[in-house]
N, C-alpha and C positions, 0 to 999 in steps of 0.2 A: 373850403367851407363845407360844413356838414349839411346833407339834405334832410336831416331829421332833428327833432328836438331831443335834448337830454333831459329826462324827467327826474333822474336821481344819479348822484355820483359820489363815491368816496374813493379811498385808496385801493379798494378791492373789487368794486362792482360799479357798473353803469347800467341804468335802465333807460332805453331809448323809446321814443314814440315812432315805431316803424310805419312809414307811409304804406297805404294800400297799393299793391302793384309792384312793390320792391321785394325781390327774393332775398332770403337771408344768406344763402350760400352762393358762392361763385360757381359758374358752370359754363363749360364750353358751348352748351346749347343756347345759353342766354347771355353770351358775352357782350351783346349790345345793350343789355339792361344792367345798370350798376346794382350790385348787391350790397347788403350790409357789410359783408366781409371786405369788400373793396375799400371801405373807409376805416378799417382797423388801424392803419398807420397814423391816422389823425386822432385816434382815441388813446394811443399809448406809444411811447418810444422805447419800451422794453424790447429786448431781443426776442423774447418768447411771448406768444399771445398777441392780442386778446383771444378769448374763446367764447363761442356761443354756448350758453348753459342749456338752452332749449331752443325750440324753433316755432315759427308761425308760418302758416301758408302764405304764399306770395301775395294773395289778394286780401289777406286779413291785416287790419291796421292795429296799432296799439303797442302795449307794453312788451318789451323784449329785453331779457336779462343777458348781460355780457360780463364775463369774469376777466379781470385784468391780471390775475396771478393764478398759477396752476393750483396751488393749495385752495384758493378761493373757489375755483371751478369744482374741485372735488367735494368741498363742503356744500356747495349749492346743489350739485347733482344728488348728493345724499339727502338733502332736504326735500327734493322732488320725490325721490324714491321712498322716503319715509312719510310722505303725504303731509309735510309741514309747510306746504305752499297753498295760499288761497288765490285761486284764479277766477276772476269774475269777468264775464263777457257781456257785451250788449249786442243784441241782434234785432234788426228789423225783419219781421217775418210776415209771410203771406197770411191773410185772414186774421181772425181773432180767436184765441183759445176760449173754450167754454168755462174753464176754471181760472182762478187767479194765481194758482201755484201748483206745483207738482214735482214728482221725481220720475226720471226716466232711467230704467235699469237694463235696457236692451243691450245684450252682448253684440260686439261688432266684429265682422269678418271681412277681410279684404278680398275682393274678387276683381277679375279683369274681363271686360266684355268689349269686343270690337276694338281692341287696342287701347282701351281706357279703363283705368282702375277706379274703384270706389269702395266705400264701406257699406255693408248691408247688415241688417239684423239677422243673426244666425246663432243658434245655441253652441255651435262649434267655435265661435269667435271668442275674443277676450272680453272679460267683464268690463262694463263701462257704466258709470253713474253720473248723472247730471241733475242737479236741483235747478228748478226754474221758477220765475215769478213774472206775472204780467205787470208792466209798469203803466202803459197807457196806449190807446190806439182806437181804431174804428173798425168797421166791418171789412175794410179793404186790407189793412195791414196793422201790425202792432209792434211796439217796442217791448222786448222781454229781456230780463236779466238771467244769465246762465251762470251757475256756480259749478265748475267742473271738479268733481271729486276724484276723477281719474284723468289720465292724459293720453287717451287713445287718438290715433290719427283721424282727423276730420270728425272728432267726437261731437263738437257743437253743431256742425253742419248736418251730420247724419241723424243725430237725435232730434233736431228740429224737424227734419223731414219725416222721421218715424212718428212723431206726435201729430203729423198732419199739417204742419206749418213750416214749409221750407223757407230758408232765408232768402230774402229778395236779392236777386242777382246770381243765385246759385243754381245754374241750369243743370249741373251734375246731379243734384239732389231734388230736382222737381220744380224749381221756380221758373218754368218756361215763359210765363207771362211777363217776366221782368228780365228777359235775356239781354237787354241793352243797358241795364243798370249795373254798376260795380257791386261786388259782393258787400252786403251791408252787415259786416261782422267786425266788432271791435274788442280787442283785449283791453278791457276797461281798467281793471285794477290788478296789480300783482303784488303780493305780500309774502315775504319769506321770514320764517322764524329761525334766524341764525343767532349768533351770540347777542346781537342787537337786531331788532326787527327792522327790515328795510322794506319800503313800500313806495309805490308810485301809481298815479292815476292818469290815464290818457284822455284827452278830449276827443269827441267824435269827429271824424272827417266830414268834409263838406257834403258828400253825397248822402250821409246819414242824417246830417243836420236838417236837410230838406224835409225829412219825415218827422224828426224829433220836434222841430219848431212848429210843425203843423199840429202835433199833438199837444203843444203848449205845456210840456212837462220839464223841459230842460233849462236850467239857469247856469250860465257859465260861472264857475267858481274862481 
């Protein structure tokens, strides 16, 4: 039995709703925590594959694309490289933005401090672009939508912190007040412009619904 929902499936691709807390890759360090890769035998009986087309952080929930055939993997990876992928995230952030929308263009550089790595704003880093808009919230926290135009590591998390509104549960990027709450970040929608458009939308996990229902803006489709 699969521990996640399948949001989209055809002969070439599957989009799953990855639970928060589940790693995508198998690792000797986390062998006690089942990964998405551990369940690949249940997704396909082919001798080769499946393959992860991209990745999500262990604590991020939502849409994750898996290729069932090698040629499909190559086509999907090319789609990501050519920016023919629309990636929309939902995040519950600390505080309330003063504007209703904006663009973050801060380049991101990976650094390591005290044995822990993170991404910081630095002109020596890679270009990164995130479009965002406020959906609803109060002075304590807000639900915002993030449209990632690039795919840098921790981009959503770092850019939210840079704009002064770290994601709730993200102690690495400054949300110290909410250290006991899971990371409130969802890969909400994933759309790829292949021969035919494939798309899926994930529903918010329970720890995010606590805030979303409080804001009275979310209606389950």
